[in-house]
N, C-alpha and C positions, 0 to 999 in steps of 0.2 A: 814385382818380378820382372827381371830383364828379359829381352826378347829371346835370348838363347835358352833360358830356362823354360820360357813359355813354349818354345818350339819343342823342347824335350818332353814337356808334359803332354803336348798334343800327340807326339809320337807314341807315348805310352798309351794314351786313350785309343789311338788307332790300332795298336797291337792287341789291346784287350778286346776290341770289337772283332778283330780277326780270330781271336781265340774263341769267342762266343760263336762265331760262324762255323768254326771247325767242329764244335760240339753239335750244333744244330744240323749240320750236313754229314755227321758221322765220319769224319776224316780219320786217317790212320794216326796212331799215337807216335809222334816222332820223338827222337832223342832230345834230351836237354842240352842246350847249346851255350850255357854260360860257363864260367870257370870256377864255380863254387866247389867246395871239397866233397859235396855229396853227389855230384853229377855222375860219377862212375857207378855208384850204387844204384842210382835211379835208372841209368841206361841199361845196366845189367837186368834190372827188374822188368823194364819195358821189353827187352829182347826175349825174356823167358816167361812173361806173363801168359797164363793159359788163355786160349781163345775159346769162348763158350758157344759161339755160333757155328753151326754145321756149314761146311764148304767154304769157310773163311780161312785165309792163309796168313793174314797179318792182323795185329790187334788194332781195333778202332774204338771210338768212344762208346759204342753201344754193343761191343762184342766181348768186353772183358768184365771182370767182376766189378761190382759197384764200388767196393772199397778202393780198388786200384785206380779207377778213373776219377773218383772223387778226390783222392789225395793228389793224383797227378795234376788235376786242375789247379789246386792251390799252389803246387810247386811251379806250374807254368806261369801263374801270376807273379810269383817272385822272380822268375827268370826275366820277365819283361822289365822289372825294376833293375835287376842286376846288370843288364846290358845297356841301361840308359846312361846318359852323361852326368846328370846332376841328382838323380833320385835313387842311387844304389842302396842307401840305408833307410829309405822311406818305409814306414809302417803304414800301409794303406788303411788299417783299421784303428789307428791311434785315437782318432776323435771319438769313434764309437765306444772304445774302451774307457776313455776319459769320461764321456757322458754317463756311462753305466756306473762308474765309480761315484760320480757326483750324485746320482740319483739314489745311491745306497748309503749315503752318509748317516742318515737317521738310524738305519738298522745297525750300522757299524757302532754307533754310539751306544745302542742298547747292548750289543754283545760285549763291547769293551767294559761297560759298567758291570755286567754280569761277571766278567773275568776279574775285575778289580776287587771283587769281594773275596777272592780266594787268598786269604792270608795263610791259612793252614787248614787241612782237613784230615783229622785223625780217624774218623769213623769211616770204615771201608764202604758201607752202604751209601753214605753221602758222596764219597769219592766216585763210586759207580754212577750215581745219579748225575753228577756233574759231567762225567765222561759221556754219558748217554746224551745229555743235552747238546754238548759240543759236537759229538759225532753226527747228530741229526741236523744241526746247523750246517755242518760240512756237506751232508747229503743234500738237504733241500735248497741250499744256496746254489746248487748246480741247476736248479730250475730257474733261479733268478726272478721268481715271483715273490717280491718282498712282502706282499700282503699276507702270505701264509705264515710269516715269521714273527710278526708283532701284532699286538692288539691294543685297543684303547682301554685305559683304566678308568673306571667310572667311580666318582665319589671319593677319590683319593688325591691328596696333595703330594706332588713329587717335586724335587728341587730343580732337576735339569730338563726333563721332558716327560711326556705322559704316555710313554711306551714301556712295555716290559717284555721279558722273555715269556713265552707262552706258558700259561698255567698248566697244571698237571692234566686237567681235563682236555685242554686243547692239544697237549702233547700226545695224549692217548688217541685223539681223533686222527692226528697225523700218523701215528704208528699203524693205524689200520690200513694206511696207504703204502706201507712198506710190505710188499707182498712176498718177500723172502728176506728174513731178518736174522742174521747171525751175530747181532750185537753182543749177546751174552758170550758167544765163543771168542769173539775178538777181545772182549774184556778179560775173560779168563786167561787168555794167552798173554795179553799185555800186563796183567796184574802179576803173573808169574815172572815176567821180565823185571817188574819193579821190585819184587821180593828177592830176586837173585842178586841185586846190587852189583851187577856186572856192567862193564862198559858195553854200550849197545847203540846201534843205529836204527832209526825208523826212517824209511824213505817214502816221500810223497811223489808220485808221478802226476804232475798237476794238470788241470784242465783250464778253466776260465780264469781270466783276470777279474778285477772288480770285487764284488762282495764275496764271491766264492773263494778267491785267493785270501781275502781278509779272514774268512771263516776257517780256512785251512791253517793260516798262521796262528789263529787263536787256539785251535786244537793242538798244534805243535807246541805252543807256549805251555799249555796245560800238561802235555806229556813230559816236557823238560822240567817244569816246576815241581812236579810230583814224582820225578825220578823213574818214569817208565822207560826212559832212554837217556843217553848222554849226548847224542847228536841227532839232528834231524837234517836229512838231505832232501832238497827240493829239485826235482828234475823239471826243467823248463824247456820250451821249444827254442831252437836256435834260429828260426826264422818266423815271421808273422804267419799264423797258421789257423785255419778254420775260423777266421774273423776274431774270435774272442780269446783264443788260447794265450796262456801266459808266457811271455819271453823274459829274459833276464832284465831287459830294460823296464818292462812292466813291473817286475818284482821290486826293483830298487825304487822306481817311481812311486809305487804304492806305499812303501815304507816312508819315503820322504814326505808324502802327503799326510801320512799319519803323524809324523813328528811335528809337522807344521799345523796340525789341526787345532782349532780353538777349543775343542772338547778335551778336557784334562785327561780323561781316561784313555781316549784314543791316542793322544800325544804321548802319554806315559808308555803305552804299549809300543808305539813307534820307536821311542828312545831305547826301550829295553831290547827291541829286536835289532837295532843298530849295534848294541853291545854284544848280542848273541852272534851277529855276523862277524864282528871284530874278533871274538873269541873262538870262532869256528864251531859254535854250537849249532848254528844254522849254516848250511853249505849249499851253494847254488851250483847245479851241474847242467851243462848243455851237452846233448848227444844227438847226432844227426839221425840216428835210427828212429827217434820219436816222430820225425817228419818224413818218414818213408811210408810206403804202402804195405809193408810187410806186416802180417799178423805176428803175434808173440810166440807162436810155435817155432818161428824162424829166428828168434832173437839170438839164441846161443850160436847158431851157425853164422849169421850175418854180422853180428856185433859181439864177438866173444869177450872183448874187454869190458863192454857194458854189462854183459851177463855176469862177469866176475865181480864187478862193482856191486851189482844188485845182490849177489850171493853173500856179501858181507853184512847185509841188513838182517835184523831180527824180524822185521815186518815191512812189507811193501804195501802202500796204500794207493791203488789206482783210482783216479777220479774221473768221473764223467762217462759220457756215452761212447765216444770214439775209443777210449781205452778199453771199455767193456767189449765193444765189437771186435777189437783186435785180440782180446783175451780168448774169445770163443771162435775165432777164425771168421767172423762175420757170416756164419752159417746159420741156416734156418733149422736149428736143432728142435726136437720135441721139447716143449716147455718144461717137462719134468726131468730132463736130462741132468745128471749130476754135474756140478760145476767142474769137478776134477776131470771128468770125461770130456766135457766140452772144451776145456782149455788144453787138451791134448797132453796132459801131464806137465805143462809148463810150471816149473817150480825151482827158480833160482833161490828162493827163500819163502817162508810163509807169507801169504799175501791176502789182502782183502780188497774188495771193490765197492765203491760208493757211487751209485748211478741212478739218476732219474730217467725214466724210459722216454726216449725220443726217437726210437727206431724199432721196427717190428721184429726184434730179436731179444729173447730172454730165455734163461735156463734156470734150473734149480727150484722150480715152483712145486709145491705139493700138489698131488692129484686133485683135480676139481677146481683149482684156483682160477686158471685161465678160462675155463668154461663158465664159471660164475661171472667173471668180469666181462666176457663176451656178451652175456645176456643183459648186463646192466649198464655197461659203458662202452660205446662204440670206439672211442679214441684212446683207450687205456694204454696202448702200446706206444703212442707218440705224442701225448699231450704234456708230458712232464709231471703229471699229477700223481704218478705212482713211482715208487723207487724200490731199490734192493740194496741191502747190506749183506754181502756174501763173502765168505772167506774160505780159503784152502790152506789149512795149517799142517798138512802132511798126514792126516789121519782120516779114514773114510767116514767115520760116523760123526766126528767133530762134536762129541757130547761134552765130556769133562776132562779129556786127556789131551795134552798138547806137548810134543817134544820141543824142548828148548834148544838143546844142542847135543852133541855127541855124549852119550853116557849120562844124560840128564833128563829127567821127566818132570812134568808139572801137573799137579792134581788140584782141582779147584771145585769147591761146592758153592753154587750161586744161590743164595737165599737172602732173607731179610737180615740174617746175622752171618753174612758170607764169610767164609774162611778160605784161604789159599795157602799152599806151601810148595816148596821145591823139594823134590826127592832126588838125591844125587846117587847114582850108581857108579862106583869107581873100581877098576880092576885091582887096586891095591887091597881090596877086601876079599880077594879070591884066595881063601885059605881053607883049612879043614872044616870050618863051620859054615862056610858059604861057597856057593859056586855060581858062576854066570852061565845061564842056560837060556835057550829060546823058550818063550812062553808056550810054544807049541808042545813042549815036553810036559807042561803042567796039566793037571786034571783037578776037578773039584775036590776040595779037602786039603790040597797042598797049602802050605804057608808061603807067603812072599814077604820079603823084607827090602826096604829101601833105606839108604842112609840120608839123614837130614840133620844139619846142625850138630854133627858128630854123634847123633843118636840113631838108633834103628826105629823105623816105623814098620810095623808088621801088619799083614792082612791075610785073609783067607780067600782062596780061589773059589768063587761061587759058581761060575758058569764060564764055558769056553765056546766061542762062536767061530767056527771055521769059515763060515760064509762072510762074516764081517772082519775076520782076522783079528779079533779082540779077545781079551780075557776080562771078566768082571771081578773086581777085587773089593772085598769088604774089609775096610780097616777097622781094627778092634780097639777096645778100651785099653787103657794102660795096664801093663803087667808089672809095673814097678821097676825102679832103677836097678834092682839087684841083677836083672838080666840085661841091663843097658838098653832097654827098649823105651823109646819115647813115642807114644802113640797119640792120636787125636783125643782130646777130652770128650768129644762127641763122636759117635759112630759116623763114619763117612764112607762113601763108595766112589769108585771111578772105573772107567773103562780104560784098558791099556792095550795098545796095538800089539799084535803077536810078534811083529818083526823087531820089536825093541827088546834088547837084552836087559834082564833085571836080575839082581841078586836074589837067590832063593835059599832059605835055610830049612833043612829037612826036619829039624825038631827044635822050634824056637824056645820051648820051655827049658830045655836042658842046656841051651847055649848061654854061657855067662858073659861072653864078651862081644857077641855078634860077629 
């Protein structure tokens, strides 16, 4: 290193020491002084950030919300680099991320080997099983404790290594640590997307580079391969952030490392992902809002173009602890608070969140869960040993009904012989024999009909819940093609939200055409 670069590095170290001193002495939060295109947003936030201490007139490190000062600290670190002479593009966490990747190679080989076995899966229950495995990898890789993901195989010969994806028993042990688990609801929604055969986008708002990013790529690969979607968008950070967060450079570096891997399965995946990028099946998106201190209730107001992009997704997957904190406003909600309430109605599109707990904020737990954990595990909220898979798909009970898009509903029964179907309601069927009404007009005994695959599916209204704003529908056995009714071969049931318009036929037996 020449002397000028060395001097520049010393200046950076000096400024970082000054930043540390600012924090320790509770100095005022000053404006960002670099020329990056997010400084206006940041300075607006600093000017308007609430002061939590009584009798204080300006924001300081210890008088504003933890989320704000934590994000502000990481932005100030980047400011030090941006105003330097020779280190404006330096990622100060690059070596740590590289080391984490190298330490994860064996686990990546295991997961790549698992994915390489997916030639075709026709049995829906096996498809669900594989989805569940990959979703849980994506969840637990957020902990980055690789010992929980692989196990030694005893007494067996294997060609490439002696590791395997966790056995069913081990998977079940891990499931016990998912203290709020909406995996079935996420599956039901995604499976309806698959069966609809429509063009669709699934969006990942990424967290960590390294093994977590690799696991997310494997899950995305699975979703594309089996037609759950036609594009996957990855939202990355536009600056180095919270040490291990994924930037665009990290993303492309990871795929390059996979391509050059000596492991055939990892290399093949890397080459496939390069092709996906070339064909725009994988799309990388940078947005400055992700490196702000705003929680997501402010996203539509502060970043309307980003909100519009997200609204084009069929599902948004938020990864990790910081995304979770921003979803729920980083507030200390009662642990049993519904995720819909805690997220302040944030809903650009159906979304789910995969998060291992590393901060003392969590919602959506069943009554008694937190009390039991308090009695048995002191550090359950910040050890990363417990996780949540939570979704908000636009309906309060999230049982078996998920709206897919306007005038379309999806009904799914999840069991060993799982079946799913799309029921489409279209105004073109609004004739003498059908009418579009609000389900609030229904009462037990009414018949309901939905169009699917050019046939009618009919059911009987069993129960109406004003409190939950749903109607319980019992789909009946076939009535024969003479009435143009096409019904499930096995009786099925589903909940349907009241606010969704559905076609209703007053007398299905007398209707010859639907």
